[in-house]
Backbone of each chain as ProteinMPNN parsed JSONL, in Angstrom:
{"seq_chain_A": "MNDAAFASLPEPPYYAVIFSSRRTPGDAGYARMAAHMMELAAGQPGFLGAESARDADGFGITVSYWANEQAIAAWRCHAEHRIAQEQGRARWYAHYALRVARVERAWDGPPLV", "coords_chain_A": {"N_chain_A": [[0.725, -1.324, -0.139], [0.636, 2.391, -0.888], [0.841, 5.779, 0.293], [-0.758, 8.382, -0.269], [-1.14, 10.727, 1.44], [1.145, 10.609, 3.264], [4.365, 12.235, 3.898], [6.734, 11.838, 2.061], [10.164, 11.425, 3.235], [13.645, 12.989, 3.73], [16.026, 12.186, 5.651], [16.327, 13.698, 8.834], [18.764, 16.32, 9.893], [15.884, 18.381, 9.408], [13.339, 21.184, 8.506], [10.468, 21.724, 9.839], [7.202, 23.489, 9.214], [4.167, 24.282, 11.271], [1.138, 24.532, 10.893], [-1.313, 25.475, 12.379], [-5.109, 25.298, 12.342], [-8.403, 27.25, 12.344], [-11.093, 26.778, 10.281], [-13.509, 29.723, 9.238], [-16.787, 29.587, 8.515], [-18.498, 27.963, 5.598], [-17.102, 28.206, 1.915], [-16.051, 30.036, 0.066], [-14.228, 30.279, -1.745], [-11.869, 28.617, -0.563], [-11.158, 26.233, -0.775], [-10.198, 25.909, -3.544], [-7.879, 27.898, -3.318], [-6.399, 26.772, -1.482], [-5.665, 24.191, -2.656], [-4.123, 25.285, -4.815], [-2.206, 26.715, -3.655], [-0.887, 24.652, -2.403], [0.135, 23.29, -4.51], [2.01, 25.16, -5.756], [3.69, 25.466, -3.324], [4.836, 23.005, -3.763], [6.708, 23.327, -5.713], [8.384, 25.048, -4.817], [11.665, 25.829, -4.173], [13.935, 23.901, -1.885], [11.284, 22.923, -1.048], [9.929, 20.072, 0.86], [7.842, 18.302, 1.864], [4.54, 17.77, 2.312], [1.981, 17.382, 4.802], [-1.557, 17.068, 5.833], [-4.874, 17.479, 7.755], [-8.213, 17.913, 8.395], [-10.695, 18.221, 10.653], [-14.356, 17.523, 10.996], [-15.247, 19.579, 12.383], [-13.985, 22.043, 11.304], [-11.118, 22.313, 12.438], [-8.387, 22.066, 11.433], [-4.79, 21.08, 10.814], [-1.886, 21.808, 9.053], [1.559, 20.3, 7.925], [4.157, 21.422, 6.732], [7.343, 20.864, 5.233], [10.619, 21.238, 5.066], [13.934, 22.309, 3.591], [15.661, 23.917, 4.971], [15.673, 26.95, 6.636], [16.108, 28.919, 5.573], [14.543, 28.226, 3.118], [12.011, 28.563, 3.762], [11.552, 31.195, 4.805], [11.655, 32.131, 2.269], [9.216, 31.134, 1.085], [7.583, 31.884, 2.551], [7.511, 34.792, 1.759], [6.418, 35.095, -0.858], [5.102, 36.132, -3.292], [2.142, 35.785, -4.618], [1.675, 33.843, -2.273], [1.369, 35.684, 0.124], [-0.608, 37.332, -0.932], [-2.923, 35.196, -0.385], [-2.288, 34.64, 2.293], [-3.015, 37.17, 3.333], [-6.077, 37.183, 2.894], [-6.494, 35.121, 4.114], [-6.137, 35.712, 6.679], [-8.024, 37.732, 6.873], [-10.385, 36.438, 5.926], [-10.678, 33.612, 5.795], [-9.796, 32.206, 7.993], [-10.814, 31.896, 11.541], [-8.972, 31.525, 13.347], [-5.48, 31.254, 13.961], [-2.326, 29.209, 14.305], [0.833, 29.217, 14.089], [4.139, 27.37, 14.068], [7.581, 26.972, 13.896], [10.011, 24.536, 13.363], [12.592, 22.62, 13.963], [13.367, 19.482, 12.686], [14.629, 16.643, 14.175], [14.772, 14.071, 14.725], [13.363, 11.317, 13.323], [10.753, 8.576, 12.572], [8.835, 5.32, 11.593], [5.952, 3.313, 11.11], [3.783, 0.629, 11.183], [5.232, -0.466, 7.985], [4.953, 0.818, 4.873], [3.811, -1.059, 2.179]], "CA_chain_A": [[-0.02, 0.118, 0.311], [1.528, 3.438, -0.728], [-0.214, 6.444, 0.913], [-0.182, 9.588, -0.48], [-1.141, 11.356, 2.596], [1.929, 10.988, 4.3], [5.213, 12.818, 3.29], [8.418, 11.019, 1.794], [11.3, 12.55, 3.47], [15.018, 12.615, 4.0], [16.867, 11.875, 6.874], [16.423, 14.602, 9.638], [17.642, 17.295, 10.225], [15.046, 19.29, 8.232], [12.741, 21.679, 9.035], [8.912, 21.746, 9.881], [6.448, 24.551, 9.757], [3.275, 23.271, 12.059], [0.175, 25.314, 10.831], [-2.948, 25.035, 12.993], [-5.886, 26.564, 11.792], [-9.877, 27.285, 12.602], [-11.5, 27.778, 9.154], [-14.621, 30.124, 9.224], [-18.009, 29.074, 8.032], [-18.313, 28.306, 4.246], [-15.766, 27.507, 1.558], [-15.799, 31.555, 0.01], [-12.773, 30.349, -2.183], [-10.922, 28.628, 0.133], [-10.579, 25.126, -1.232], [-9.541, 26.341, -4.453], [-6.786, 28.639, -2.906], [-5.515, 26.12, -0.731], [-5.142, 23.496, -3.523], [-3.117, 26.117, -5.662], [-0.852, 27.095, -2.378], [-0.154, 23.606, -1.797], [0.899, 23.474, -5.795], [2.605, 26.368, -5.588], [4.881, 25.446, -2.553], [5.949, 22.294, -3.864], [7.907, 23.609, -6.754], [9.622, 25.984, -4.337], [13.394, 25.389, -3.833], [14.088, 23.515, -0.396], [10.029, 21.948, -0.266], [10.468, 18.26, 1.285], [6.626, 17.617, 1.527], [3.618, 18.157, 3.219], [0.677, 16.795, 5.469], [-2.7, 18.133, 5.934], [-5.692, 17.026, 8.218], [-9.056, 19.089, 8.714], [-11.422, 17.479, 11.206], [-15.182, 18.24, 10.551], [-15.336, 20.897, 13.048], [-13.282, 22.854, 10.892], [-9.965, 22.475, 12.884], [-7.135, 21.558, 10.751], [-3.259, 20.768, 11.09], [-0.81, 21.115, 8.162], [2.746, 20.713, 8.613], [5.01, 21.49, 5.409], [8.641, 20.169, 5.63], [11.521, 22.494, 3.988], [15.223, 21.707, 4.076], [16.556, 24.964, 5.863], [15.12, 28.256, 7.059], [16.078, 30.143, 4.143], [13.349, 28.255, 2.041], [10.719, 28.979, 4.478], [11.314, 32.286, 4.492], [11.166, 32.627, 0.681], [7.759, 30.613, 0.786], [6.547, 33.023, 3.278], [7.469, 36.248, 1.33], [6.151, 34.745, -2.069], [3.921, 37.326, -3.916], [0.878, 34.839, -4.404], [1.414, 32.928, -1.06], [1.458, 36.609, 0.574], [-1.897, 37.759, -1.087], [-3.434, 34.37, 0.131], [-2.404, 34.958, 3.692], [-3.95, 38.332, 3.865], [-7.242, 36.608, 2.263], [-6.342, 33.862, 5.263], [-6.648, 36.565, 7.762], [-9.235, 38.779, 6.448], [-12.1, 35.691, 5.491], [-10.665, 31.791, 5.736], [-9.611, 31.944, 9.246], [-11.095, 32.377, 12.915], [-7.677, 31.7, 14.058], [-4.451, 30.23, 13.174], [-1.091, 28.844, 14.99], [2.447, 28.816, 13.514], [5.485, 26.977, 14.653], [8.489, 26.711, 12.9], [10.539, 23.571, 14.294], [13.634, 21.816, 13.373], [12.912, 18.197, 12.859], [15.791, 15.789, 14.575], [14.369, 12.411, 14.613], [12.069, 10.435, 12.601], [10.778, 7.597, 12.414], [7.65, 5.472, 11.255], [5.649, 1.637, 11.443], [4.091, -0.532, 10.216], [5.844, -0.444, 6.976], [3.839, 0.704, 3.842], [4.417, -2.118, 1.431]], "C_chain_A": [[0.996, 1.097, -0.008], [0.276, 4.21, -0.103], [0.043, 7.831, 0.794], [0.045, 10.668, 0.345], [0.067, 11.598, 3.76], [3.485, 11.037, 2.855], [6.339, 12.121, 3.267], [9.219, 11.923, 2.05], [12.441, 12.16, 3.507], [15.291, 12.222, 5.047], [16.576, 13.353, 7.231], [17.794, 14.648, 9.565], [16.935, 17.66, 9.049], [14.164, 20.042, 9.146], [11.177, 21.915, 8.904], [8.105, 23.206, 10.406], [4.864, 23.968, 9.816], [2.342, 24.454, 11.918], [-1.25, 24.733, 11.253], [-3.9, 25.787, 12.603], [-7.47, 26.308, 11.79], [-10.649, 27.754, 11.46], [-13.282, 28.517, 9.692], [-15.805, 29.291, 8.321], [-17.918, 28.723, 6.451], [-17.172, 28.156, 3.585], [-15.534, 29.141, 0.763], [-14.048, 31.39, -0.884], [-11.461, 29.4, -1.909], [-10.035, 27.286, -0.441], [-9.733, 25.486, -2.485], [-7.945, 27.094, -4.713], [-6.028, 27.642, -2.0], [-4.837, 24.735, -1.831], [-4.131, 24.09, -4.253], [-1.928, 26.29, -4.703], [-0.422, 25.815, -2.383], [0.842, 22.918, -3.154], [2.079, 24.201, -5.844], [3.808, 25.995, -4.655], [5.589, 24.085, -3.126], [6.6, 22.429, -4.739], [8.549, 24.681, -6.021], [10.425, 25.359, -4.046], [13.118, 25.151, -2.129], [12.519, 22.495, 0.177], [10.489, 20.771, -0.101], [9.078, 17.542, 0.939], [6.015, 18.38, 2.534], [2.418, 17.412, 3.773], [-0.155, 17.116, 6.197], [-4.064, 17.052, 6.713], [-6.654, 17.835, 8.788], [-10.234, 18.387, 9.353], [-12.8, 18.099, 10.701], [-15.933, 19.252, 11.413], [-14.553, 22.082, 12.34], [-11.66, 23.31, 11.49], [-8.938, 21.627, 12.029], [-5.741, 22.147, 11.216], [-2.755, 20.383, 9.612], [0.319, 21.139, 8.62], [3.581, 20.424, 7.109], [6.613, 21.365, 6.017], [9.614, 20.703, 4.508], [12.815, 21.903, 4.583], [15.942, 22.856, 4.767], [15.073, 26.257, 6.062], [14.877, 29.077, 6.419], [14.755, 29.977, 3.177], [12.209, 28.67, 2.304], [10.586, 30.59, 4.65], [10.881, 32.838, 3.23], [9.825, 32.408, 0.631], [6.908, 32.038, 1.698], [6.783, 34.506, 2.556], [7.045, 35.877, -0.194], [4.719, 35.593, -2.402], [2.602, 36.265, -3.965], [0.539, 34.447, -3.312], [1.336, 34.374, -0.231], [-0.452, 37.302, 0.565], [-3.111, 36.9, -0.427], [-3.434, 34.294, 1.936], [-3.214, 36.062, 4.004], [-5.725, 37.845, 3.437], [-7.703, 35.511, 3.521], [-7.087, 34.579, 6.347], [-7.88, 37.099, 7.886], [-10.872, 37.693, 6.477], [-11.712, 34.284, 5.849], [-10.793, 31.326, 7.121], [-9.883, 32.484, 10.573], [-9.97, 32.622, 13.436], [-6.518, 30.723, 13.614], [-3.304, 30.134, 14.535], [0.164, 28.825, 14.106], [3.364, 28.513, 14.21], [6.435, 26.648, 14.019], [9.409, 25.648, 13.749], [11.766, 22.941, 13.456], [13.724, 20.593, 13.625], [14.423, 17.224, 13.325], [15.753, 14.896, 14.589], [13.355, 12.145, 13.948], [12.029, 9.338, 12.321], [9.239, 6.828, 11.87], [7.252, 3.656, 11.187], [4.068, 1.984, 10.682], [4.285, -0.319, 9.071], [4.786, -0.524, 5.547], [4.714, -0.269, 2.795], [4.466, -1.804, -0.119]], "O_chain_A": [[2.138, 0.913, 0.412], [-0.856, 3.75, 0.053], [0.836, 8.45, 1.503], [0.998, 11.441, 0.245], [0.063, 12.359, 4.727], [3.686, 10.48, 1.776], [6.931, 11.787, 4.293], [9.262, 13.011, 1.476], [12.59, 10.949, 3.339], [14.291, 11.677, 5.514], [16.535, 14.211, 6.35], [18.399, 13.612, 9.289], [17.261, 17.347, 7.904], [14.105, 19.757, 10.343], [10.724, 22.295, 7.825], [8.246, 23.823, 11.462], [4.323, 23.385, 8.877], [2.556, 25.409, 12.664], [-1.999, 23.91, 10.728], [-3.67, 26.989, 12.474], [-7.875, 25.259, 11.29], [-10.957, 28.945, 11.429], [-14.072, 27.877, 10.385], [-15.501, 28.414, 7.513], [-17.02, 29.399, 5.947], [-16.148, 27.977, 4.244], [-14.384, 29.466, 1.055], [-13.052, 32.095, -0.717], [-10.433, 29.323, -2.581], [-8.813, 27.188, -0.558], [-8.516, 25.328, -2.386], [-7.163, 27.011, -5.661], [-4.832, 27.902, -1.867], [-3.659, 24.389, -1.743], [-3.122, 23.396, -4.381], [-0.782, 25.995, -5.041], [0.809, 25.823, -2.361], [1.884, 22.278, -3.012], [3.156, 23.625, -5.993], [4.932, 26.179, -5.122], [6.81, 23.991, -3.001], [7.419, 21.512, -4.811], [9.369, 25.313, -6.686], [10.193, 24.234, -3.605], [12.44, 25.827, -1.356], [12.427, 21.745, 1.149], [11.399, 20.34, -0.81], [8.942, 16.611, 0.145], [6.47, 19.221, 3.309], [1.844, 16.732, 2.923], [0.183, 17.508, 7.313], [-4.214, 15.921, 6.25], [-6.249, 18.565, 9.693], [-10.932, 17.844, 8.497], [-12.687, 19.117, 10.018], [-17.062, 19.667, 11.156], [-14.553, 23.147, 12.958], [-11.082, 24.339, 11.139], [-8.895, 20.405, 12.176], [-5.524, 23.225, 11.77], [-2.946, 19.32, 9.023], [0.513, 21.815, 9.63], [3.572, 19.339, 6.527], [6.937, 21.758, 7.138], [9.41, 20.604, 3.298], [12.913, 21.251, 5.623], [17.054, 22.521, 5.174], [13.906, 26.255, 5.669], [13.926, 29.858, 6.402], [14.095, 30.868, 2.64], [11.402, 29.092, 1.476], [9.477, 31.121, 4.613], [10.037, 33.717, 3.051], [9.116, 33.312, 0.189], [5.984, 32.806, 1.429], [6.039, 35.391, 2.977], [7.574, 36.726, -0.912], [3.628, 35.593, -1.832], [2.155, 36.102, -2.83], [-0.65, 34.507, -2.999], [1.011, 33.812, 0.815], [-1.21, 37.594, 1.489], [-4.108, 37.471, 0.015], [-4.382, 33.966, 2.648], [-4.073, 35.968, 4.881], [-6.552, 38.562, 4.001], [-8.848, 35.165, 3.813], [-8.185, 34.301, 6.828], [-8.66, 36.957, 8.828], [-11.997, 38.011, 6.862], [-12.679, 33.674, 6.305], [-11.537, 30.426, 7.51], [-9.273, 33.508, 10.879], [-9.741, 33.705, 13.975], [-6.66, 29.646, 13.034], [-3.402, 30.827, 15.548], [0.058, 27.974, 13.223], [3.626, 29.295, 15.125], [6.125, 25.704, 13.292], [9.543, 25.961, 14.932], [11.683, 22.861, 12.23], [14.144, 20.306, 14.746], [15.317, 17.288, 12.481], [16.862, 14.381, 14.45], [12.366, 12.87, 14.046], [13.019, 8.802, 11.822], [8.347, 7.656, 11.686], [8.157, 2.822, 11.213], [3.519, 2.894, 10.061], [3.27, 0.25, 8.668], [4.082, -1.474, 5.204], [5.935, -0.249, 2.637], [4.959, -2.62, -0.899]]}, "seq_chain_B": "MNDAAFASLPEPPYYAVIFSSRRTPGDAGYARMAAHMMELAAGQPGFLGAESARDADGFGITVSYWANEQAIAAWRCHAEHRIAQEQGRARWYAHYALRVARVERAWDGPPLV", "coords_chain_B": {"N_chain_B": [[-14.192, 34.945, 21.933], [-12.808, 31.727, 22.939], [-10.92, 29.049, 22.185], [-10.708, 25.721, 22.369], [-9.197, 23.457, 20.679], [-6.76, 24.733, 20.105], [-3.556, 24.642, 21.321], [-2.258, 26.231, 24.323], [0.594, 28.027, 24.548], [3.897, 28.094, 26.045], [6.638, 30.799, 25.255], [8.73, 30.088, 22.918], [12.105, 28.388, 22.983], [10.653, 24.948, 22.823], [9.74, 21.679, 22.497], [8.123, 19.759, 19.622], [6.115, 16.838, 19.18], [5.153, 15.454, 16.551], [2.689, 13.55, 15.492], [1.794, 11.471, 12.267], [-0.87, 9.738, 11.102], [-2.436, 6.922, 9.837], [-5.839, 5.992, 10.001], [-6.982, 2.302, 10.863], [-10.028, 0.697, 9.562], [-13.533, 1.203, 11.436], [-13.831, 1.191, 15.068], [-12.833, -0.267, 17.207], [-12.164, 0.153, 20.235], [-10.443, 2.295, 19.824], [-10.941, 5.009, 20.176], [-11.51, 5.596, 22.929], [-9.356, 4.775, 23.891], [-7.254, 6.673, 22.407], [-8.503, 9.009, 23.937], [-8.092, 8.528, 27.016], [-5.252, 8.627, 26.78], [-4.353, 10.793, 26.272], [-5.642, 12.485, 28.207], [-3.806, 11.135, 30.056], [-1.039, 11.764, 28.961], [-1.303, 14.489, 29.557], [-1.443, 14.854, 32.021], [1.443, 14.057, 32.76], [5.243, 15.111, 33.701], [6.46, 17.93, 31.917], [4.444, 18.237, 30.016], [3.193, 20.338, 27.488], [1.052, 20.907, 25.932], [-1.33, 20.128, 23.449], [-2.827, 19.509, 20.058], [-5.199, 18.342, 17.736], [-6.136, 16.746, 14.634], [-8.488, 15.114, 12.518], [-9.042, 13.745, 9.141], [-11.967, 12.662, 7.477], [-11.238, 10.65, 6.018], [-9.654, 9.285, 7.611], [-7.17, 9.968, 8.23], [-4.671, 11.055, 9.979], [-3.546, 14.098, 12.129], [-1.436, 14.585, 15.055], [-0.39, 16.75, 17.176], [1.734, 17.055, 19.665], [2.941, 19.122, 22.814], [6.13, 19.734, 24.504], [8.086, 20.259, 27.138], [10.871, 19.599, 27.047], [13.411, 17.078, 25.898], [13.702, 14.947, 27.268], [11.544, 14.938, 28.665], [9.805, 14.102, 26.505], [10.896, 11.265, 26.28], [10.108, 10.179, 28.364], [7.593, 10.079, 28.548], [7.158, 8.428, 26.058], [8.043, 6.06, 27.164], [6.164, 5.513, 28.825], [4.489, 2.975, 30.529], [1.365, 2.707, 30.443], [1.321, 3.934, 28.256], [2.993, 2.482, 26.28], [1.777, -0.315, 26.257], [-0.465, 0.983, 24.87], [1.143, 1.949, 22.473], [1.343, -0.915, 21.365], [-0.7, -1.538, 20.961], [-1.511, -0.242, 19.008], [0.288, -0.429, 16.683], [-0.613, -3.088, 16.171], [-3.349, -3.254, 15.684], [-4.795, -0.584, 15.367], [-3.83, 1.44, 13.921], [-2.82, 1.478, 10.257], [-0.364, 2.829, 9.004], [1.895, 4.781, 10.467], [3.605, 8.113, 11.152], [6.222, 9.31, 12.94], [7.699, 12.584, 13.833], [10.257, 14.196, 15.768], [10.953, 17.24, 16.881], [12.371, 20.512, 17.536], [10.466, 23.407, 18.529], [11.678, 26.722, 17.223], [10.251, 29.309, 16.735], [7.208, 30.913, 17.297], [3.734, 32.15, 16.421], [0.726, 33.594, 16.189], [-2.882, 34.293, 14.981], [-5.69, 35.496, 13.73], [-6.689, 37.5, 16.34], [-7.615, 35.684, 19.527], [-10.453, 36.553, 20.903]], "CA_chain_B": [[-14.113, 33.444, 21.374], [-12.074, 30.739, 23.326], [-11.248, 27.824, 21.306], [-9.904, 24.531, 22.9], [-8.388, 23.122, 20.039], [-5.404, 25.287, 19.938], [-3.003, 24.845, 22.556], [-1.637, 27.213, 24.792], [1.909, 27.573, 24.543], [5.076, 29.442, 26.318], [7.47, 31.083, 24.354], [9.913, 28.961, 22.551], [11.889, 27.188, 22.479], [9.997, 23.695, 23.353], [9.557, 20.439, 21.565], [7.048, 19.04, 19.345], [5.918, 15.557, 18.573], [4.502, 15.562, 15.387], [2.156, 12.077, 14.695], [0.621, 11.388, 11.788], [-1.492, 8.421, 11.033], [-3.892, 6.633, 8.844], [-6.602, 4.902, 10.84], [-7.744, 1.024, 10.192], [-11.535, 1.246, 9.659], [-13.576, 0.887, 12.554], [-13.24, 2.076, 16.07], [-12.213, -1.405, 17.828], [-11.491, 0.715, 21.265], [-9.611, 3.484, 19.505], [-11.515, 6.457, 20.797], [-11.67, 5.386, 24.205], [-7.75, 4.623, 24.191], [-7.212, 7.864, 22.311], [-8.959, 10.116, 25.111], [-7.494, 8.395, 28.061], [-4.041, 8.606, 26.493], [-4.742, 12.484, 25.862], [-5.455, 12.9, 29.688], [-2.367, 10.719, 30.711], [-0.343, 12.634, 28.828], [-1.374, 15.877, 30.174], [-0.65, 15.009, 33.606], [3.3, 13.901, 32.877], [5.655, 16.369, 33.965], [6.934, 18.785, 30.933], [3.76, 18.331, 28.809], [2.46, 21.532, 27.434], [-0.278, 21.309, 25.363], [-1.546, 19.442, 21.791], [-3.62, 19.6, 19.002], [-4.927, 17.044, 16.87], [-6.974, 16.891, 13.598], [-8.433, 13.882, 11.666], [-10.084, 13.671, 8.387], [-13.247, 11.586, 7.219], [-10.569, 9.208, 4.903], [-9.054, 8.672, 8.643], [-5.607, 10.506, 8.265], [-4.902, 12.239, 11.169], [-1.994, 14.719, 12.596], [-1.387, 14.802, 16.265], [0.96, 17.55, 17.83], [2.153, 17.362, 21.318], [4.172, 20.118, 23.07], [6.988, 19.147, 25.546], [9.437, 21.327, 27.41], [12.17, 19.005, 26.859], [13.57, 15.736, 25.533], [13.6, 14.191, 28.377], [9.865, 14.517, 29.082], [9.209, 13.268, 25.726], [11.613, 10.531, 25.935], [9.582, 9.419, 29.452], [6.311, 10.12, 28.088], [7.524, 7.376, 25.322], [8.31, 4.907, 28.198], [5.003, 4.982, 30.038], [3.829, 1.46, 30.685], [0.58, 2.62, 30.059], [1.317, 4.463, 26.702], [3.543, 1.317, 25.616], [0.865, -0.972, 25.577], [-1.261, 1.72, 23.466], [1.343, 1.772, 21.095], [1.87, -2.225, 20.787], [-2.087, -2.096, 20.392], [-1.64, 1.046, 17.931], [1.029, -1.042, 15.583], [-1.396, -4.113, 15.611], [-4.824, -2.798, 15.184], [-5.403, 0.875, 14.893], [-2.585, 2.344, 12.489], [-2.516, 1.099, 8.9], [0.63, 3.219, 8.843], [1.926, 6.153, 11.237], [4.908, 8.599, 10.914], [6.552, 10.381, 13.909], [8.713, 13.408, 14.185], [10.517, 15.073, 17.029], [11.269, 18.403, 16.498], [12.759, 21.673, 18.512], [10.241, 24.822, 18.1], [12.173, 27.492, 17.59], [9.462, 30.49, 16.697], [6.063, 31.021, 16.827], [3.08, 33.021, 16.64], [-0.625, 33.303, 15.653], [-3.57, 35.405, 14.334], [-6.185, 36.607, 14.046], [-6.36, 37.311, 18.313], [-8.956, 35.27, 19.959], [-10.944, 37.552, 21.936]], "C_chain_B": [[-12.601, 32.607, 21.811], [-11.949, 29.695, 22.386], [-10.136, 26.669, 21.646], [-9.209, 24.184, 22.005], [-7.162, 23.546, 19.752], [-4.675, 25.06, 21.533], [-2.305, 26.127, 23.115], [-0.59, 27.126, 25.421], [2.739, 28.506, 25.276], [5.723, 29.959, 25.085], [8.261, 30.058, 23.987], [10.934, 29.463, 23.067], [11.181, 25.987, 23.389], [10.147, 22.655, 22.076], [8.202, 20.209, 21.173], [7.331, 17.741, 19.067], [5.274, 15.652, 17.525], [3.644, 13.86, 14.859], [1.175, 12.357, 13.885], [0.193, 10.294, 11.422], [-2.511, 8.111, 10.221], [-4.485, 5.616, 9.531], [-6.871, 3.442, 9.991], [-9.107, 1.798, 10.102], [-12.056, 0.676, 10.728], [-13.205, 1.539, 14.019], [-12.285, 0.803, 16.662], [-11.523, -0.789, 19.214], [-10.72, 1.698, 20.959], [-9.896, 4.914, 20.424], [-11.298, 6.642, 22.129], [-10.149, 5.731, 24.747], [-7.21, 6.167, 24.111], [-7.307, 9.089, 23.488], [-8.436, 9.617, 26.64], [-6.059, 8.879, 27.703], [-3.992, 10.194, 26.501], [-4.692, 12.982, 27.194], [-4.522, 12.309, 30.531], [-1.429, 11.618, 30.571], [-0.026, 13.886, 29.296], [-1.206, 16.139, 31.494], [1.188, 14.775, 33.439], [4.114, 15.613, 32.858], [6.234, 16.725, 32.181], [6.056, 18.703, 29.854], [2.787, 19.48, 28.587], [1.346, 22.096, 26.773], [-0.27, 20.31, 23.955], [-2.639, 20.016, 21.171], [-3.826, 18.32, 18.222], [-6.334, 17.294, 16.053], [-7.254, 15.309, 12.888], [-9.428, 14.119, 10.742], [-11.13, 13.008, 7.832], [-12.363, 10.561, 6.731], [-9.712, 8.855, 6.518], [-7.645, 8.746, 8.809], [-5.558, 11.538, 9.276], [-3.617, 12.891, 11.748], [-2.375, 15.163, 14.225], [-0.102, 15.637, 16.409], [1.456, 17.356, 19.123], [3.442, 18.07, 21.127], [4.824, 19.675, 24.405], [7.929, 20.137, 25.853], [10.629, 20.85, 27.213], [12.026, 17.734, 26.58], [13.324, 15.091, 26.523], [12.205, 14.258, 28.872], [9.499, 13.927, 28.119], [9.686, 11.767, 25.874], [10.784, 9.389, 27.42], [8.298, 9.099, 29.42], [6.571, 8.42, 27.016], [7.364, 6.356, 26.023], [7.135, 4.202, 28.833], [4.441, 4.061, 29.808], [2.681, 1.775, 30.194], [0.516, 2.897, 28.287], [2.071, 3.537, 25.469], [2.925, 0.368, 25.176], [-0.115, -0.38, 24.54], [-0.342, 1.401, 22.359], [1.576, 0.268, 20.55], [0.281, -2.059, 19.838], [-2.26, -1.132, 18.786], [-1.071, 0.209, 16.567], [0.443, -2.334, 15.275], [-2.555, -3.737, 15.441], [-5.471, -1.254, 14.967], [-4.896, 1.506, 13.849], [-2.586, 1.427, 11.516], [-1.017, 1.741, 8.827], [0.906, 4.355, 9.875], [3.372, 6.783, 11.083], [5.318, 9.354, 12.008], [8.134, 11.304, 13.92], [8.794, 14.499, 15.199], [11.463, 16.122, 16.564], [11.533, 19.62, 17.724], [12.064, 23.171, 17.406], [11.115, 25.844, 18.222], [11.734, 29.264, 17.545], [8.136, 30.0, 16.652], [4.829, 32.135, 16.746], [1.929, 32.747, 16.009], [-1.292, 34.801, 15.213], [-4.779, 34.791, 14.231], [-6.41, 36.604, 15.743], [-7.973, 36.607, 18.655], [-9.268, 36.189, 21.202], [-11.565, 36.908, 23.055]], "O_chain_B": [[-11.537, 32.772, 21.216], [-12.958, 29.431, 21.732], [-8.962, 26.701, 21.277], [-8.077, 24.576, 22.288], [-6.412, 22.785, 19.141], [-5.21, 25.285, 22.618], [-1.835, 26.97, 22.351], [-0.435, 26.508, 26.474], [2.427, 29.696, 25.227], [5.364, 29.571, 23.973], [8.467, 29.131, 24.77], [10.999, 30.593, 23.549], [11.172, 26.111, 24.614], [10.594, 22.898, 20.955], [7.241, 20.342, 21.931], [8.46, 17.36, 18.759], [4.311, 16.329, 17.884], [4.09, 13.186, 13.931], [0.151, 13.004, 14.104], [1.147, 9.519, 11.365], [-3.395, 8.908, 9.908], [-3.942, 4.528, 9.724], [-6.957, 3.397, 8.764], [-9.348, 2.97, 10.392], [-11.441, -0.27, 11.221], [-12.303, 2.375, 14.071], [-11.061, 0.903, 16.568], [-10.363, -1.149, 19.416], [-10.138, 2.151, 21.945], [-9.14, 5.587, 21.124], [-10.924, 7.737, 22.551], [-9.789, 6.54, 25.603], [-6.843, 6.838, 25.075], [-6.411, 9.866, 23.818], [-8.414, 10.523, 27.473], [-5.648, 9.692, 28.531], [-2.975, 10.507, 27.119], [-3.844, 13.829, 27.476], [-4.325, 12.787, 31.648], [-0.927, 12.247, 31.503], [1.099, 14.36, 29.448], [-0.928, 17.201, 32.05], [1.996, 15.433, 34.095], [3.815, 16.693, 32.349], [6.368, 15.816, 31.362], [6.503, 18.989, 28.743], [1.778, 19.642, 29.274], [0.815, 23.202, 26.875], [0.778, 19.829, 23.523], [-3.317, 20.909, 21.678], [-2.98, 17.443, 18.046], [-7.344, 17.823, 16.516], [-6.353, 14.48, 12.762], [-10.519, 14.573, 11.086], [-10.322, 12.113, 7.584], [-12.728, 9.425, 7.034], [-8.996, 7.865, 6.367], [-6.962, 7.885, 9.365], [-6.214, 12.575, 9.382], [-2.621, 12.172, 11.83], [-3.324, 15.872, 14.56], [0.986, 15.343, 15.916], [1.226, 18.502, 19.507], [4.37, 18.03, 20.32], [4.113, 19.282, 25.33], [8.521, 20.795, 24.997], [11.557, 21.659, 27.188], [10.986, 17.115, 26.801], [12.248, 14.507, 26.392], [11.874, 13.342, 29.625], [8.738, 13.004, 28.41], [8.821, 10.945, 25.572], [10.88, 8.163, 27.458], [7.795, 8.148, 30.018], [6.069, 7.379, 27.44], [6.511, 5.563, 25.624], [6.984, 3.042, 29.215], [3.731, 4.085, 28.803], [2.557, 1.119, 29.16], [-0.094, 2.295, 27.403], [1.929, 3.665, 24.253], [3.124, -0.054, 24.037], [-0.53, -1.009, 23.566], [-0.733, 0.738, 21.398], [1.967, 0.145, 19.389], [0.072, -2.298, 18.649], [-2.958, -1.375, 17.801], [-1.754, 0.142, 15.545], [0.816, -2.861, 14.226], [-2.807, -4.299, 14.376], [-6.549, -1.0, 14.429], [-5.55, 2.061, 12.967], [-2.299, 0.31, 11.946], [-0.265, 0.833, 8.473], [-0.135, 4.953, 10.146], [4.308, 6.006, 10.894], [4.597, 10.348, 12.096], [9.279, 10.857, 13.988], [7.968, 15.363, 15.493], [12.531, 15.92, 15.984], [10.876, 19.568, 18.764], [12.492, 23.729, 16.396], [11.473, 26.038, 19.384], [12.388, 30.199, 18.007], [7.831, 28.93, 16.125], [5.232, 33.226, 17.151], [1.896, 31.764, 15.268], [-0.759, 35.906, 15.103], [-4.944, 33.63, 14.606], [-6.248, 35.527, 16.317], [-9.075, 36.911, 18.198], [-8.558, 36.462, 22.169], [-12.017, 37.581, 23.982]]}, "name": "protein", "num_of_chains": 2, "seq": "MNDAAFASLPEPPYYAVIFSSRRTPGDAGYARMAAHMMELAAGQPGFLGAESARDADGFGITVSYWANEQAIAAWRCHAEHRIAQEQGRARWYAHYALRVARVERAWDGPPLVMNDAAFASLPEPPYYAVIFSSRRTPGDAGYARMAAHMMELAAGQPGFLGAESARDADGFGITVSYWANEQAIAAWRCHAEHRIAQEQGRARWYAHYALRVARVERAWDGPPLV"}
């Protein structure tokens, strides 16, 4: 079984951006933007992968993984991403929290066959 | 608005355990164990908070936050938690990935009023 929800990552160290958010009710263009941002992020230098889950109440966690802090800083300042961030604050998110972390160890189980 | 899904954390640095998982179909005692493990974790020395989301397809991310690596190691070896880990590998998870990371920066928005 392959499972595309799991990011396939190199050995640590690398960086994680942990983005927790509560969506406002309704779509208001969110799904389209989110898919486009994920595509765009995947094309950035230093992008390693991402995982995402959102529950039925609209609370979600997206973790994106990056080779280094410079890659995170560049993505944060990307022009289209900045517009999405503004829309996010104005419309899509009731609240969010961002944490930037250095991944030091990683393991997984049971094996994907 | 207060939103209990968000962890209320001190200033960095602190540690994050990022646990991504794909559930097997059916409950099989999972919900009860998960609630009990969260209660138990919350009582451990160095536990700072946790956030969790699982989508309708059974892919979920739980991030728990800890004061230091020692607290993570102690929780990993906790007797009841070890039993839950075994059950997780045997029954509840089709696959999981664990990443231990040092949180260096954190911010949030829009303010919870």
